[in-house]
TIMAR-159686 format. One record per atom (N, C-alpha, C): residue in one letter; x, y negated, z. Coordinates in pm, whole numbers, padded with zeros to 5 digits, always signed. Last residue first. Example, Ala and Ser with C-alpha at 12.3 -4.5 7.8 and 13.67 -1.06 7.14 Angstrom:
// residues 2
S+01285+00225+00708
S+01367+00106+00714
S+01290-00003+00787
A+01319+00569+00780
A+01230+00450+00780
A+01320+00330+00780
***
This chain:
// residues 145
M+10771-00343+01788
M+10764-00230+01881
M+10893-00154+01880
S+10819-00697+01776
S+10817-00563+01715
S+10815-00456+01823
K+10617-00982+01827
K+10720-00891+01877
K+10705-00754+01812
T+10546-01275+01738
T+10523-01144+01679
T+10634-01049+01717
L+10637-01503+01892
L+10502-01450+01900
L+10485-01308+01848
Y+10901-01586+01835
Y+10867-01534+01967
Y+10737-01455+01965
V+10894-01668+01572
V+11002-01578+01614
V+10967-01512+01747
S+10697-01855+01558
S+10669-01724+01499
S+10776-01622+01540
S+10663-02041+01868
S+10725-02014+01738
S+10691-01873+01689
Q+10572-02074+02122
Q+10475-02094+02014
Q+10531-02063+01877
K+10803-02030+02273
K+10691-01937+02286
K+10585-01955+02178
I+10959-02254+02203
I+11003-02119+02169
I+10885-02022+02170
Y+10798-02458+02314
Y+10832-02458+02171
Y+10875-02319+02125
A+10795-02396+02587
A+10669-02398+02511
A+10696-02388+02361
D+11071-02426+02642
D+11003-02300+02668
D+10874-02291+02586
L+11106-02698+02578
L+11179-02595+02505
L+11110-02459+02520
K+10937-02819+02769
K+10912-02839+02626
K+10983-02731+02542
T+11062-02736+03009
T+10922-02703+02981
T+10892-02712+02832
K+11318-02849+02983
K+11302-02704+03002
K+11161-02660+02966
F+11256-03124+02964
F+11325-03056+02856
F+11303-02905+02865
L+11139-03156+03218
L+11060-03183+03099
L+11123-03114+02977
E+11350-03112+03389
E+11241-03015+03388
E+11153-03033+03266
S+11685-03165+03330
S+11551-03217+03305
S+11446-03107+03298
Q+11945-03091+03343
Q+11863-03062+03461
Q+11716-03102+03441
I+12211-02986+03158
I+12075-03042+03146
I+11992-02996+03264
P+12543-03069+03258
P+12436-02970+03238
P+12298-03036+03242
E+12685-03355+03087
E+12657-03278+03207
E+12548-03177+03180
N+12710-03533+02883
N+12825-03449+02912
N+12808-03364+03038
L+12485-03694+02864
L+12512-03600+02756
L+12628-03506+02785
S+12263-03731+03130
S+12397-03760+03081
S+12433-03652+02979
C+11937-03853+03171
C+12023-03740+03132
C+12157-03791+03081
L+11790-04078+03209
L+11832-04007+03330
L+11923-03888+03299
P+11707-04168+02963
P+11814-04242+03031
P+11865-04174+03158
N+11653-03970+02693
N+11620-03979+02835
N+11733-04051+02908
K+11733-03922+02438
K+11655-04043+02461
K+11616-04063+02607
V+11865-03674+02474
V+11936-03791+02421
V+11863-03920+02455
V+11645-03520+02587
V+11776-03533+02651
V+11845-03661+02605
Y+11411-03528+02442
Y+11401-03514+02588
Y+11535-03515+02661
E+11474-03573+02165
E+11363-03643+02231
E+11370-03642+02384
V+11692-03403+02116
V+11705-03547+02095
V+11596-03623+02172
F+11575-03149+02192
F+11698-03201+02251
F+11708-03353+02237
I+11327-03142+02034
I+11332-03118+02178
I+11456-03183+02240
E+11359-03209+01765
E+11233-03240+01834
E+11237-03222+01985
K+11628-03144+01691
K+11566-03270+01652
K+11445-03306+01740
Y+11683-02887+01806
Y+11774-03001+01821
Y+11701-03133+01801
I+11460-02743+01724
I+11491-02754+01868
I+11583-02874+01891
Q+11493-02764+01447
Q+11378-02828+01511
Q+11400-02843+01661
H+11725-02611+01410
H+11722-02752+01368
H+11608-02826+01439
L+11627-02363+01502
L+11737-02430+01573
L+11743-02578+01538
L+11434-02312+01302
L+11393-02325+01441
L+11501-02397+01522
D+11598-02282+01080
D+11504-02395+01086
D+11457-02420+01229
R+11721-02044+01163
R+11802-02164+01136
R+11715-02289+01141
V+11510-01865+01171
V+11571-01908+01297
V+11657-02032+01277
G+11371-01731+00975
G+11347-01875+00991
G+11411-01932+01116
Q+11311-01418+01140
Q+11338-01497+01021
Q+11308-01643+01049
S+11399-01119+01311
S+11359-01260+01316
S+11401-01333+01190
H+11498-00866+01330
H+11388-00888+01236
H+11344-01034+01229
N+11685-00833+01531
N+11732-00834+01393
N+11623-00864+01289
D+11616-01067+01799
D+11625-00932+01743
D+11662-00944+01595
T+11843-01336+01890
T+11712-01279+01859
T+11729-01132+01822
N+11999-01609+02040
N+12006-01464+02016
N+11864-01410+01999
L+12131-01910+01952
L+12004-01843+01981
L+12019-01696+01943
V+12316-02185+02029
V+12327-02042+02001
V+12196-01977+02045
F+12444-02492+01938
F+12323-02423+01979
F+12335-02278+01935
K+12671-02737+02020
K+12657-02603+01964
K+12534-02536+02025
L+12774-03063+01928
L+12691-02976+02011
L+12673-02842+01942
G+12909-03227+01749
G+12983-03118+01812
G+12903-03033+01909
S+12776-03411+01600
S+12841-03460+01722
S+12914-03350+01798
P+12659-03259+01398
P+12771-03346+01364
P+12846-03400+01487
T+12600-02932+01553
T+12557-03065+01508
T+12679-03149+01470
E+12579-02599+01469
E+12666-02702+01526
E+12625-02836+01467
L+12415-02304+01536
L+12400-02436+01476
L+12494-02531+01548
Y+12366-01959+01495
Y+12453-02066+01541
Y+12425-02195+01463
H+12241-01651+01615
H+12225-01763+01522
H+12296-01884+01581
L+12289-01314+01638
L+12327-01440+01700
L+12321-01547+01591
T+12080-01036+01660
T+12143-01133+01571
T+12169-01260+01650
Y+12112-00692+01783
Y+12064-00830+01788
Y+12134-00914+01681
K+12197-00428+01725
K+12100-00453+01832
K+12040-00594+01833
S+12393-00410+01538
S+12284-00313+01526
S+12172-00341+01627
T+12445-00760+01466
T+12491-00630+01513
T+12376-00531+01492
K+12527-01046+01281
K+12427-00945+01311
K+12495-00817+01358
Y+12575-01400+01302
Y+12625-01264+01282
Y+12520-01167+01332
Y+12568-01725+01142
Y+12512-01619+01226
Y+12595-01492+01210
L+12733-01930+01040
L+12592-01956+01067
L+12529-01852+01160
F+13035-02088+00970
F+12973-01978+01044
F+12830-02014+01080
G+12996-02313+00703
G+13084-02228+00783
G+13009-02113+00845
G+12883-02526+00564
G+12808-02462+00672
G+12895-02379+00762
K+13069-02589+00371
K+13032-02692+00469
K+12962-02630+00589
T+13344-02409+00243
T+13204-02412+00285
T+13179-02520+00388
D+13535-02360-00003
D+13530-02465+00099
D+13384-02480+00140
L+13590-02005-00038
L+13533-02133-00081
L+13539-02233+00032
P+13686-01788+00092
P+13745-01819-00038
P+13695-01953-00095
S+13760-01789+00439
S+13661-01816+00334
S+13729-01851+00202
I+13945-01773+00641
I+13939-01661+00547
I+13844-01687+00429
K+13917-02005+00797
K+14047-01970+00739
K+14036-01867+00629
N+13647-02013+00876
N+13704-02128+00805
N+13836-02092+00736
V+13626-01768+01012
V+13545-01794+00892
V+13605-01907+00810
F+13806-01814+01228
F+13828-01705+01134
F+13753-01731+01003
S+13676-02027+01359
S+13811-02043+01307
S+13841-01938+01201
K+13438-01898+01432
K+13434-02018+01347
K+13571-02041+01283
L+13536-01695+01598
L+13463-01663+01476
L+13461-01781+01379
S+13653-01849+01808
S+13733-01758+01727
S+13666-01724+01595
F+13429-01986+01907
F+13546-02060+01862
F+13631-01974+01769
L+13268-01769+01984
L+13223-01862+01880
L+13340-01939+01821
M+13428-01660+02188
M+13396-01580+02071
M+13352-01670+01956
G+13426-01874+02368
G+13552-01826+02312
G+13530-01744+02187
Y+13153-01883+02433
Y+13215-01995+02364
Y+13348-01954+02299
M+13123-01630+02560
M+13044-01665+02441
M+13111-01778+02363
L+13298-01661+02778
L+13320-01554+02681
L+13247-01584+02550
K+13172-01873+02908
K+13310-01888+02860
K+13343-01783+02754
A+12926-01751+02969
A+12929-01869+02883
A+13069-01891+02826
E+13010-01549+03146
E+12946-01513+03020
E+12950-01629+02921
E+13105-01704+03358
E+13195-01614+03288
E+13139-01578+03150
E+12865-01836+03432
E+12981-01913+03389
E+13079-01826+03310
R+12700-01623+03512
R+12658-01706+03399
R+12776-01785+03344
T+12898-01332+03583
T+12829-01454+03624
T+12793-01533+03499
M+12823-01009+03438
M+12912-01122+03468
M+12829-01237+03524
G+12646-00823+03352
G+12726-00787+03468
G+12827-00894+03506
S+12465-00869+03149
S+12605-00848+03112
S+12692-00802+03229
N+12153-00700+03135
N+12237-00799+03201
N+12383-00767+03168
K+11902-00654+02893
K+12024-00604+02954
K+12104-00720+03014
L+11684-00789+02788
L+11661-00665+02860
L+11783-00614+02935
R+11538-01092+02747
R+11669-01027+02756
R+11654-00904+02845
N+11342-01278+02666
N+11321-01134+02656
N+11454-01060+02655
W+11451-01537+02765
W+11311-01498+02759
W+11295-01347+02765
E+11674-01773+02918
E+11645-01645+02854
E+11496-01616+02862
Q+11892-02050+02884
Q+11761-01996+02922
Q+11741-01864+02851
Y+12123-02304+02953
Y+12101-02163+02922
Y+11960-02127+02966
F+12329-02588+02887
F+12198-02529+02914
F+12196-02383+02875
L+12593-02657+02866
L+12498-02760+02907
L+12365-02701+02949
L+12908-02538+02911
L+12769-02495+02900
L+12678-02604+02954
S+13172-02680+02725
S+13103-02668+02854
S+12958-02629+02830
G+13304-02729+02489
G+13277-02591+02525
G+13212-02572+02661
Q+13329-02982+02395
Q+13444-02928+02466
Q+13423-02783+02510
K+13078-03039+02289
K+13189-03020+02195
K+13317-02969+02263
D+12850-02829+02483
D+12897-02958+02431
D+13019-02932+02344
F+12606-02571+02415
F+12740-02612+02458
F+12769-02752+02407
I+12338-02379+02499
I+12373-02508+02440
I+12506-02550+02502
Y+12186-02068+02432
Y+12296-02140+02495
Y+12308-02274+02424
I+11908-01856+02478
I+11968-01970+02410
I+12079-02026+02497
N+11771-01521+02420
N+11823-01631+02501
N+11880-01742+02414
H+11581-01362+02262
H+11643-01314+02386
H+11689-01430+02475
V+11282-01346+02085
V+11395-01431+02123
V+11450-01379+02255
T+11159-01111+01841
T+11166-01167+01976
T+11292-01252+01995
M+10929-00928+01643
M+11042-01020+01655
M+11042-01079+01795
***
């Protein structure tokens, strides 16, 4: 199992943070173009799921899976969007996203008076803690061949 990358968007769709670990293919776009494409896709998928669902679901769109990777999605009550791309064998990623939000984002961004919630995250402490947290997770540690 492996983690490829993470995106964090604010409620307006601005990219607040991006980091990659085991991403093997480059998209050929700038980071800004790729982030806009990712957010547009998420917006469309979320809208589609909400409109086509036969039940009134609270969770809505949670993830999608392709033949090459799985995209996991978490939206907080405040509208922050966390997107984590992994291989298809990763399990427990939803819990991992919740923990990243609660233990890393809230602790090192929300509670940091030097961080503005509507601007890209520049905190080195946040970056270091997130990197360490991902690398110690079971999703990162046990890589498949």
